[in-house]
C-alpha positions as CSV (number, residue, x, y, z in Angstrom):
1,M,-316.0,-51.1,52.4
2,E,-318.7,-48.5,52.8
3,K,-318.7,-44.9,51.6
4,I,-320.7,-43.1,54.2
5,T,-320.2,-39.5,53.0
6,D,-318.6,-37.9,50.0
7,N,-315.1,-38.4,51.4
8,V,-315.3,-40.9,54.2
9,Y,-314.8,-44.6,53.6
10,V,-315.1,-47.3,56.4
11,E,-314.2,-51.0,56.5
12,T,-316.0,-53.0,59.2
13,G,-315.2,-56.4,57.9
14,F,-311.5,-56.9,58.9
15,G,-310.5,-59.0,61.9
16,G,-309.9,-56.5,64.6
17,S,-311.0,-52.9,64.7
18,N,-312.9,-50.9,62.1
19,N,-310.7,-48.8,59.8
20,T,-311.5,-45.4,58.2
21,F,-309.9,-43.1,55.6
22,V,-310.8,-39.6,54.6
23,V,-310.1,-38.1,51.2
24,T,-309.0,-34.5,51.4
25,S,-307.9,-32.1,48.7
26,E,-304.2,-32.7,49.8
27,G,-304.2,-36.4,50.5
28,I,-305.5,-39.1,52.8
29,V,-306.0,-39.3,56.5
30,L,-306.2,-42.8,57.8
31,I,-307.9,-43.6,61.1
32,D,-306.7,-46.9,62.6
33,T,-304.9,-49.6,60.7
34,P,-305.7,-53.3,60.2
35,Q,-304.1,-55.9,62.4
36,S,-303.2,-58.6,59.9
37,P,-300.8,-58.2,57.1
38,D,-303.3,-59.5,54.5
39,D,-305.9,-56.9,55.6
40,A,-303.4,-54.1,55.8
41,I,-302.1,-54.8,52.3
42,Q,-305.6,-55.0,50.9
43,W,-306.5,-51.7,52.6
44,R,-303.4,-50.0,51.4
45,D,-304.1,-51.0,47.8
46,E,-307.7,-49.7,48.1
47,I,-306.6,-46.4,49.6
48,A,-303.9,-45.9,46.9
49,K,-306.8,-45.6,44.4
50,H,-307.8,-42.4,46.2
51,G,-304.5,-40.7,47.0
52,E,-301.4,-40.6,49.2
53,V,-301.6,-41.2,52.9
54,K,-300.4,-38.1,54.7
55,Y,-301.4,-38.9,58.3
56,I,-302.4,-42.0,60.3
57,I,-304.4,-41.4,63.5
58,N,-304.5,-44.2,66.1
59,S,-307.5,-43.9,68.3
60,E,-306.4,-46.1,71.2
61,P,-303.6,-48.2,72.7
62,H,-304.6,-51.7,71.5
63,G,-302.8,-53.5,68.8
64,D,-305.9,-54.1,66.6
65,H,-305.9,-50.4,66.0
66,F,-302.2,-49.7,65.3
67,T,-300.4,-52.9,64.2
68,G,-300.9,-52.1,60.6
69,N,-299.2,-48.7,60.8
70,Y,-296.0,-50.4,59.4
71,F,-297.6,-51.0,56.0
72,F,-298.5,-47.3,55.4
73,D,-296.6,-44.1,54.7
74,G,-297.6,-41.0,56.5
75,K,-297.0,-39.5,59.9
76,V,-298.7,-41.2,62.9
77,V,-300.7,-39.1,65.3
78,A,-302.0,-40.3,68.6
79,H,-302.5,-39.7,72.3
80,E,-299.2,-39.7,74.3
81,G,-300.5,-42.8,76.1
82,V,-300.9,-44.6,72.8
83,R,-297.3,-43.8,71.9
84,E,-296.2,-45.4,75.1
85,A,-298.2,-48.5,74.4
86,I,-296.8,-48.8,70.9
87,L,-293.2,-48.4,72.0
88,A,-293.8,-51.1,74.6
89,S,-295.2,-53.6,72.1
90,D,-293.1,-56.7,71.2
91,A,-292.9,-57.6,67.5
92,D,-291.6,-61.2,68.2
93,Q,-294.6,-61.8,70.5
94,L,-296.9,-60.6,67.7
95,R,-295.3,-63.1,65.3
96,Q,-296.0,-66.0,67.6
97,Q,-299.6,-64.8,68.2
98,M,-300.3,-64.5,64.5
99,K,-298.9,-68.0,63.8
100,Q,-301.2,-69.4,66.4
101,M,-304.3,-67.4,65.5
102,T,-304.0,-67.4,61.7
103,P,-301.4,-70.0,60.7
104,D,-302.4,-69.9,57.0
105,A,-302.3,-66.1,56.7
106,T,-299.4,-64.0,55.4
107,P,-296.8,-64.0,58.1
108,I,-295.5,-60.8,59.7
109,P,-292.7,-59.7,57.4
110,D,-289.0,-59.5,58.2
111,G,-288.1,-56.1,59.3
112,F,-291.6,-55.4,60.8
113,Y,-291.7,-52.9,63.7
114,Y,-294.4,-51.1,65.5
115,K,-294.5,-47.7,63.9
116,P,-295.1,-45.1,66.7
117,P,-296.7,-41.7,66.6
118,V,-294.4,-38.8,65.9
119,I,-297.1,-36.3,66.9
120,T,-298.8,-36.7,70.2
121,F,-301.2,-34.8,72.5
122,S,-302.6,-35.1,76.0
123,Q,-306.1,-33.4,75.8
124,K,-306.8,-32.0,72.3
125,L,-305.2,-31.6,68.9
126,T,-306.6,-30.1,65.7
127,L,-305.2,-31.4,62.4
128,H,-305.8,-29.5,59.2
129,L,-305.2,-31.2,55.8
130,G,-306.5,-29.6,52.6
131,N,-310.2,-28.8,53.0
132,H,-310.7,-30.9,56.1
133,T,-310.4,-30.5,59.8
134,F,-309.8,-33.4,62.3
135,E,-310.6,-32.5,65.9
136,L,-308.9,-35.0,68.2
137,T,-310.1,-35.1,71.8
138,N,-309.1,-37.5,74.7
139,L,-312.3,-39.0,76.0
140,P,-311.4,-41.7,78.6
141,G,-313.5,-44.8,78.8
142,H,-312.4,-48.1,77.2
143,T,-309.0,-47.0,78.3
144,P,-307.7,-43.7,79.7
145,Y,-306.2,-42.9,76.3
146,Q,-309.2,-43.1,73.9
147,T,-309.4,-40.5,71.2
148,A,-312.6,-39.2,69.5
149,I,-311.9,-37.9,66.0
150,Y,-314.5,-35.5,64.7
151,I,-314.5,-34.4,61.1
152,P,-316.9,-31.5,61.0
153,E,-317.0,-31.1,57.2
154,E,-318.4,-34.6,57.0
155,K,-320.3,-34.7,60.3
156,V,-318.6,-37.9,61.2
157,V,-317.1,-39.0,64.6
158,C,-314.7,-42.0,64.8
159,T,-315.3,-43.1,68.4
160,S,-312.6,-45.7,69.1
161,D,-313.8,-48.6,71.3
162,N,-315.7,-46.2,73.5
163,V,-318.6,-47.1,71.2
164,V,-319.1,-50.6,69.8
165,Y,-322.2,-51.7,68.0
166,G,-323.7,-55.2,68.3
167,V,-320.8,-56.6,70.4
168,Q,-319.9,-56.6,74.1
169,P,-317.3,-54.0,75.1
170,F,-314.0,-55.0,76.7
171,L,-313.5,-53.4,80.1
172,H,-310.1,-54.8,81.1
173,Q,-308.5,-51.4,81.1
174,A,-311.6,-49.3,81.4
175,V,-312.2,-46.3,83.6
176,P,-316.0,-46.9,83.9
177,Y,-317.4,-43.6,85.3
178,E,-315.3,-41.5,83.0
179,W,-316.6,-43.7,80.2
180,L,-320.2,-42.7,81.0
181,E,-319.2,-39.1,81.0
182,S,-317.4,-39.4,77.7
183,L,-320.5,-40.9,76.1
184,K,-322.5,-37.8,77.1
185,R,-319.8,-35.7,75.4
186,Y,-320.2,-37.6,72.1
187,Q,-323.8,-36.3,72.0
188,E,-322.4,-32.7,71.8
189,Y,-321.0,-33.3,68.3
190,D,-323.0,-32.1,65.3
191,A,-322.7,-35.6,63.7
192,D,-324.7,-37.7,61.4
193,Y,-322.6,-40.8,61.7
194,L,-320.6,-42.6,64.4
195,V,-317.9,-45.0,63.3
196,P,-317.5,-47.4,66.3
197,G,-314.4,-49.3,67.2
198,H,-316.2,-52.5,66.3
199,G,-319.5,-53.3,64.7
200,E,-321.6,-51.6,62.1
201,I,-321.7,-47.8,61.5
202,C,-324.4,-46.2,63.6
203,K,-325.9,-42.8,64.5
204,P,-325.8,-40.7,67.6
205,D,-329.1,-42.0,68.8
206,Y,-327.3,-45.3,69.6
207,L,-325.3,-43.6,72.4
208,P,-327.9,-44.1,75.2
209,E,-327.8,-47.8,74.4
210,M,-324.0,-47.8,74.7
211,S,-324.3,-46.1,78.1
212,K,-326.7,-48.8,79.2
213,M,-324.2,-51.5,78.3
214,V,-321.4,-49.8,80.3
215,Q,-323.8,-49.2,83.2
216,A,-324.8,-52.8,83.3
217,W,-321.2,-53.9,83.9
218,I,-320.9,-51.3,86.7
219,D,-324.1,-52.6,88.2
220,A,-322.9,-56.2,88.0
221,A,-319.6,-55.3,89.6
222,E,-321.3,-53.5,92.4
223,E,-323.5,-56.4,93.1
224,A,-320.5,-58.8,93.0
225,I,-318.8,-56.6,95.6
226,E,-321.9,-56.8,97.8
227,K,-322.0,-60.6,97.5
228,G,-318.2,-60.9,98.0
229,M,-317.7,-62.6,94.6
230,T,-314.3,-62.6,92.9
231,A,-313.6,-62.0,89.2
232,E,-312.6,-65.7,88.9
233,Q,-316.0,-66.8,90.3
234,M,-317.8,-64.5,87.8
235,Q,-315.7,-65.9,85.0
236,E,-316.9,-69.4,85.8
237,D,-320.4,-68.6,86.8
238,T,-321.9,-65.8,84.5
239,S,-325.4,-65.9,86.0
240,L,-324.9,-62.5,87.7
241,L,-323.8,-61.0,84.4
242,E,-326.8,-62.5,82.6
243,K,-329.1,-61.0,85.3
244,H,-327.9,-57.6,84.2
245,N,-328.5,-58.5,80.5
246,I,-324.8,-58.9,79.7
247,K,-324.5,-61.6,77.0
248,V,-321.3,-63.7,77.3
249,G,-320.1,-66.2,74.8
250,T,-319.3,-69.7,75.7
251,E,-315.9,-69.9,74.0
252,P,-312.8,-69.7,76.3
253,F,-311.7,-66.3,75.0
254,A,-315.1,-64.8,75.9
255,K,-314.8,-66.1,79.5
256,R,-311.2,-64.9,79.8
257,V,-312.4,-61.4,78.7
258,V,-315.1,-61.6,81.4
259,G,-312.5,-62.4,84.0
260,M,-310.1,-59.5,83.0
261,S,-313.0,-57.0,82.7
262,M,-314.5,-57.9,86.0
263,A,-311.1,-57.9,87.8
264,N,-310.5,-54.4,86.5
265,L,-314.0,-53.2,87.5
266,L,-313.8,-54.7,91.0
267,E,-310.4,-53.0,91.6
268,K,-311.7,-49.6,90.3
269,L,-315.0,-49.7,92.2
270,K,-313.6,-50.9,95.5
């Protein structure tokens, strides 16, 4: 865990997304929750040293950002599209996935359910707690439902997976051109730190690099369309991606992500 300002703490070492909590004069605001029970319990115990969780903000509609909601008190706040994703999630399917992925880890407990938001918004929402302000804005990109959380008193923006540092972005549900526009809007915040969805904490001067990463995928997809290539072909032969400086791992999961991401982009760009 890293303390990046007087009141903002970030964990980048859990499996899944980064997790953040902010200590206010009236309690804790938690931004995204760990995916595994072990990490969630560890994070809950750490947060308890600083106060009571009043609100949980989920920044996007993927399980590595909201599965751990169950383990925390506090009202959940998120984009209305995130609520729909959480309500559609299947706890039994999660149990099977966790058994396969981490068979030695603490199992999903009996009675587990996906804890959904009770407060939602479509474009913007401002949350006030104690001496802190949380400005939530829908900035589409990685999905249409991404939320930027700006804490002006700390000059920190939690970016969701619209920004990732040192890892490849997933584009399987991306809206690519909106993503580029959203990255420009992050530059408008008076921020000293960005907390990305994955990877190490960074600063706003990283945003042009993130834009280049997204643009590279767009360029690769446009060339694939010109050549008449399918997503399946690009999954098996990654040379076109490598031409655009997109690094792809060799493991089966990485190739599957390539296929899903490219299938989405080809559909969107066509």
